[in-house]
Each structure stands twice: as structure tokens, then as C-alpha cells.
C-alpha positions in Angstrom: -5.6 -10.9 -22.4 -6.6 -8.8 -19.5 -8.2 -9.6 -16.2 -10.8 -6.8 -17.0 -13.1 -7.3 -20.0 -13.3 -4.4 -22.3 -17.1 -4.1 -21.8 -16.3 -3.5 -18.1 -13.8 -0.8 -19.0 -16.5 1.0 -20.9 -19.0 0.7 -17.9 -16.6 2.1 -15.1 -17.6 5.7 -15.2 -21.1 4.7 -14.9 -20.8 2.1 -12.2 -22.5 2.8 -8.8 -21.4 1.5 -5.5 -23.5 -1.8 -5.6 -22.2 -2.6 -9.0 -18.7 -1.8 -8.2 -18.8 -4.0 -5.1 -20.4 -6.8 -6.9 -17.2 -7.2 -9.1 -14.8 -9.9 -8.3 -11.6 -7.5 -8.7 -10.4 -4.3 -7.1 -12.1 -1.1 -8.3 -10.3 2.3 -7.2 -11.5 5.4 -8.9 -8.9 8.3 -8.5 -8.7 12.0 -9.4 -5.6 13.1 -11.4 -3.8 13.7 -7.9 -4.6 10.3 -6.8 -7.6 11.1 -4.4 -9.8 8.2 -4.0 -13.4 8.8 -5.2 -14.7 5.3 -5.2 -13.2 2.1 -3.4 -15.0 -1.1 -3.9 -15.5 -3.9 -1.2 -13.3 -6.5 -3.1 -10.2 -4.1 -2.7 -11.2 -3.2 0.8 -11.1 -6.8 1.8 -8.1 -7.9 -0.1 -5.9 -5.3 1.8 -7.9 -4.6 5.0 -8.5 -1.0 4.4 -12.2 -0.1 5.1 -14.0 1.7 2.4 -14.8 4.8 4.5 -11.1 5.0 5.5 -9.9 5.0 2.0 -12.3 7.3 0.2 -11.1 11.0 0.2 -7.4 10.0 0.9 -4.7 9.7 -1.7 -4.3 6.0 -2.9 -0.7 6.4 -3.6 0.6 8.0 -0.4 -2.1 7.3 2.3 -4.0 4.2 1.4 -1.4 2.2 -0.7 2.0 3.7 0.0 3.7 0.6 -1.3 2.5 1.9 -4.8 4.3 5.3 -4.5 7.1 4.4 -6.7 8.0 4.7 -10.4 6.6 1.5 -11.5 2.9 2.5 -10.4 2.7 6.0 -9.3 5.3 7.1 -12.1 3.1 5.3 -14.9 0.0 7.0 -13.3 1.5 10.6 -13.4 2.7 9.9 -17.0 -0.9 8.6 -18.0 -2.5 11.5 -16.6 0.0 14.0 -18.2 -0.5 12.3 -21.7 -4.4 12.0 -21.2 -4.0 8.4 -21.9 -3.4 5.3 -19.6 -3.8 1.7 -20.1 -1.0 -0.2 -18.4 -1.3 -3.9 -16.9 1.5 -5.4 -14.8 2.2 -7.9 -11.8 2.9 -6.5 -8.7 3.1 -7.3 -4.8 1.3 -5.2 -2.4 3.1 -5.2 0.8 1.3 -2.5 2.8 -1.1 -3.4 5.7 -1.0 -7.1 4.3 1.3 -9.9 4.0 3.0 -9.7 0.5 0.1 -10.3 -1.7 0.6 -10.9 -5.6 -1.8 -9.0 -7.7 -2.3 -7.8 -11.2 -2.7 -4.0 -11.5 -4.3 -2.3 -14.4 -4.0 1.7 -14.6 -6.7 2.9 -17.0 -7.8 6.4 -18.0 -11.2 6.2 -19.5 -10.8 8.7 -22.5 -14.4 10.0 -22.8 -14.9 11.0 -19.2 -11.2 11.5 -18.3 -11.6 9.4 -15.2 -8.7 7.2 -13.7 -9.0 3.7 -12.5 -6.8 1.4 -10.5 -8.0 -1.9 -11.1 -6.7 -5.0 -9.1 -6.8 -8.8 -9.6 -5.2 -11.3 -7.5 -2.8 -13.7 -9.1 -1.3 -16.9 -8.0 1.9 -16.8 -5.9 
């Protein structure tokens, strides 16, 4: 079972900033190249990157370069190319923060063709 309920996945494309900020997990919307369109408060607080410093920048190379690897960015690129992405896995963030254990879900909303990096915290 995922840390993100299916009904929340369905709501992502219509979620405004207030609704995204109210969630108890990280929500990062990125375009097909990885540029951040929406970066919620939970994610900002987790990694210490202010929202206004993140939005408009590339998630994988500028905001979270520890994800610029085959496991994360590679799965993202493959999912965009296939027009289907739904991968969930454990990961450790190491950039701008002490090593932080997280669960990442890379998700592409099929109907709107929007991409999401969803982040939940997991126990050490």
C-alpha cells in the first residue's frame, strides 16, 4: 500500500497551493524536463529549500541534485518517454540536509500528462 491514497493522486492536477501545503507529504510538480511548477511547504520544510527558491528550477539538477541518478532521474525520464510513470521506492536525501530517509513516488497523471515527485518521510 502506498503512502499516497489513490483519491489524492486523482486530485493532484487540480490542487491549488493551499491544498498542496495542507498535505502531510511532499508534493513537487515538474514538467517533462524536470522544471518545478509547484513545490509545497512540507517538502520545503523537510529539505530546507524555500518554495520561491525551488519553483522554476530543475528538481533533479538544481534543487535536489542527489536525485540526479539512474534510480530517480532515470526512472523519471523513462516514465516521461513511456507516457506512464508510477514508481514508489525508499531513498535517502543527502543534499542540503543530514541524510534523510524518505519514500519517493514518481507519478504521471495520465489524463493531464502532469508529473509529480511525491515524498514521504520514513523511519531510519
